[in-house]
C-alpha positions as CSV (number, residue, x, y, z in Angstrom):
1,X,-21.9,50.8,-36.7
2,X,-20.9,48.3,-38.8
3,X,-17.6,49.0,-37.5
4,X,-18.6,48.6,-34.0
5,X,-20.5,45.0,-34.5
6,X,-17.8,44.1,-35.9
7,X,-14.8,45.4,-33.2
8,X,-17.8,43.4,-30.2
9,X,-17.8,40.0,-32.8
10,X,-13.5,40.2,-32.3
11,X,-13.5,41.3,-28.8
12,X,-16.7,38.2,-28.5
13,X,-14.4,35.8,-30.5
14,X,-11.5,36.7,-28.1
15,X,-12.9,36.0,-25.5
16,X,-15.0,33.0,-25.8
17,X,-11.8,31.7,-27.5
18,X,-9.7,32.7,-23.9
19,X,-12.4,30.1,-22.5
20,X,-11.8,27.8,-24.7
21,X,-7.6,28.1,-24.0
22,X,-8.8,27.7,-19.8
23,X,-11.3,25.4,-19.6
24,X,-11.2,23.0,-23.0
25,X,-8.1,21.2,-21.7
26,X,-9.5,20.5,-18.2
27,X,-12.8,19.1,-19.5
28,X,-10.9,16.9,-22.1
29,X,-7.5,15.5,-20.5
30,X,-7.4,12.7,-18.3
31,X,-8.8,12.9,-15.3
32,X,-8.1,11.8,-11.3
33,X,-10.1,10.5,-8.5
34,X,-7.7,11.3,-5.9
35,X,-10.4,10.2,-2.8
36,X,-9.4,8.1,-0.4
37,X,-10.8,4.5,-1.8
38,X,-12.0,2.0,0.9
39,X,-10.0,-1.6,0.1
40,X,-11.3,-5.1,0.8
41,X,-11.0,-6.0,4.3
42,X,-8.8,-9.6,4.7
43,X,-9.0,-12.8,6.4
44,X,-6.4,-15.8,6.7
45,X,-8.7,-17.0,4.1
46,X,-8.9,-14.5,2.3
47,X,-6.6,-12.1,0.4
48,X,-3.3,-13.5,2.9
49,X,-0.7,-15.3,0.9
50,X,2.4,-17.0,2.3
51,X,5.8,-17.4,0.7
52,X,8.2,-20.5,0.8
53,X,10.5,-19.2,3.5
54,X,7.2,-18.3,5.9
55,X,5.3,-21.6,5.4
56,X,8.0,-24.1,5.5
57,X,11.4,-22.4,7.2
58,X,8.9,-20.7,10.3
59,X,9.3,-22.3,13.8
60,X,7.2,-19.6,15.6
61,X,3.3,-20.1,13.7
62,X,1.8,-16.2,12.7
63,X,-1.5,-15.6,14.9
64,X,-4.3,-15.3,12.6
65,X,-4.9,-11.7,11.4
66,X,-6.6,-9.2,9.1
67,X,-6.6,-6.5,8.0
68,X,-9.8,-3.4,8.1
69,X,-10.6,-0.1,7.2
70,X,-7.5,-0.3,4.8
71,X,-8.1,3.0,2.2
72,X,-5.7,4.0,-1.5
73,X,-6.1,7.1,-3.1
74,X,-3.7,8.4,-6.2
75,X,-1.3,11.7,-5.1
76,X,-0.2,14.0,-7.1
77,X,2.8,15.7,-4.8
78,X,5.3,16.8,-7.3
79,X,8.0,13.6,-6.8
80,X,7.3,12.3,-10.1
81,X,7.4,13.1,-13.6
82,X,4.4,15.5,-14.7
83,X,2.7,12.7,-16.7
84,X,2.9,10.0,-13.3
85,X,0.8,9.4,-9.8
86,X,1.8,8.8,-7.0
87,X,-0.1,5.9,-5.6
88,X,-0.8,5.7,-1.5
89,X,-2.2,3.2,0.7
90,X,-2.9,3.7,5.1
91,X,-3.9,-0.3,6.5
92,X,-4.1,-1.6,9.6
93,X,-3.2,-5.4,10.1
94,X,-4.8,-6.8,13.4
95,X,-2.4,-9.5,14.5
96,X,-4.2,-11.9,17.1
97,X,-1.9,-12.2,20.6
98,X,0.9,-15.2,20.3
99,X,-0.1,-18.9,21.7
100,X,2.5,-19.7,23.8
101,X,1.7,-23.2,23.5
102,X,2.8,-23.2,20.5
103,X,5.7,-21.6,20.4
104,X,8.9,-24.5,21.0
105,X,10.7,-24.7,24.4
106,X,13.6,-22.7,23.3
107,X,12.6,-18.9,23.0
108,X,10.5,-19.5,26.8
109,X,14.0,-19.5,28.3
110,X,16.4,-16.3,28.5
111,X,19.2,-17.0,26.4
112,X,23.2,-15.2,26.7
113,X,24.0,-13.2,23.5
114,X,27.6,-12.9,22.9
115,X,28.7,-9.1,21.4
116,X,32.0,-10.0,21.9
117,X,35.1,-8.3,24.0
118,X,34.0,-10.7,26.8
119,X,30.4,-9.1,26.8
120,X,27.4,-10.4,26.5
121,X,23.8,-9.8,27.2
122,X,20.8,-11.9,27.7
123,X,17.6,-12.1,25.5
124,X,14.5,-12.8,27.8
125,X,11.6,-15.5,26.7
126,X,9.4,-14.4,23.7
127,X,5.8,-13.2,24.5
128,X,5.3,-12.2,20.6
129,X,6.1,-12.8,17.1
130,X,7.2,-10.0,14.1
131,X,6.3,-10.8,10.7
132,X,8.0,-9.1,7.7
133,X,4.6,-8.2,5.2
134,X,4.0,-7.0,2.1
135,X,0.9,-5.3,0.8
136,X,0.5,-6.0,-2.9
137,X,-2.3,-3.8,-5.5
138,X,-3.4,-4.8,-8.4
139,X,-5.5,-1.7,-10.2
140,X,-8.5,-2.9,-12.6
141,X,-10.4,-0.8,-15.8
142,X,-14.6,-0.5,-16.1
143,X,-14.1,-3.4,-17.7
144,X,-12.0,-5.9,-15.6
145,X,-8.6,-5.5,-17.0
146,X,-5.5,-5.6,-15.3
147,X,-4.0,-1.9,-15.7
148,X,-1.0,-2.1,-13.0
149,X,0.2,-4.5,-10.5
150,X,2.1,-2.4,-7.7
151,X,3.7,-3.2,-4.1
152,X,4.4,-1.9,-0.8
153,X,7.9,-1.6,0.7
154,X,8.4,-4.7,3.0
155,X,6.9,-4.1,6.8
156,X,6.6,-5.6,9.8
157,X,3.5,-6.9,11.7
158,X,3.6,-7.3,15.2
159,X,1.6,-10.0,17.0
160,X,-1.4,-8.9,20.0
161,X,-1.5,-5.5,17.9
162,X,-3.1,-3.1,15.7
163,X,-0.1,-3.0,12.8
164,X,-0.8,0.6,11.2
165,X,0.8,1.9,7.8
166,X,0.5,4.5,5.7
167,X,2.7,4.9,2.9
168,X,3.4,4.6,-1.6
169,X,3.3,2.2,-3.7
170,X,7.6,1.5,-4.6
171,X,6.6,2.6,-8.2
172,X,4.9,5.6,-9.8
173,X,2.0,5.0,-12.3
174,X,1.0,6.8,-15.7
175,X,-1.5,9.5,-15.0
176,X,-3.6,8.0,-17.7
177,X,-3.9,4.9,-15.9
178,X,-4.8,5.9,-13.0
179,X,-7.1,8.2,-14.8
180,X,-8.9,4.6,-16.3
181,X,-8.3,2.7,-12.2
182,X,-12.5,1.3,-11.3
183,X,-11.4,-1.2,-9.2
184,X,-8.2,-1.9,-6.7
185,X,-8.0,-5.2,-5.2
186,X,-5.4,-5.7,-2.5
187,X,-3.5,-8.7,-0.7
188,X,-0.5,-8.8,1.8
189,X,1.5,-10.9,1.4
190,X,3.6,-12.9,4.4
191,X,7.3,-12.3,3.1
192,X,9.4,-14.5,5.9
193,X,9.0,-14.8,10.3
194,X,11.4,-12.3,11.7
195,X,11.7,-13.5,14.9
196,X,12.7,-16.8,14.3
197,X,15.7,-18.4,14.5
198,X,17.2,-19.5,11.3
199,X,17.3,-22.9,10.8
């Protein structure tokens, strides 16, 4: 009987050890919430900033814009180191139509463009304006300390439409940093006017 009890005790200890080896690492290791998290909606006076070029070297004013229904999430996709994780986003930027009364006269007429070799094409008058923008994200922990500042690749927004984007930040972040992220702040940075002629 004693041998049976010893054998059962050994089996029980082995079973408990096996279960502990399976589940304890996942319980005590950092956990990353991979659900979509809403980002704050942006308007002209709230979360949208401009570079010097966008402010002073653009002769076509950018119409009012705002972002709505945007979100971000952490994604494990195997393309980065095991200890890192990617930061993904989906953002919609609604830009008002271009007010042609504020556009310089040079943009309102057809212009010939020399392609070389005796070939030319005609550039039509402008109807909308395109600006290059970037999305900046600040990750903060539960105490409000900044963990990371992330950026998107440059994107183009066009006036008179809802511009939709989905992508990743330019850098991955450590897994443990993602696990500590409580708040994600978002800013739209206007880089330059793509449609404007060079000064």
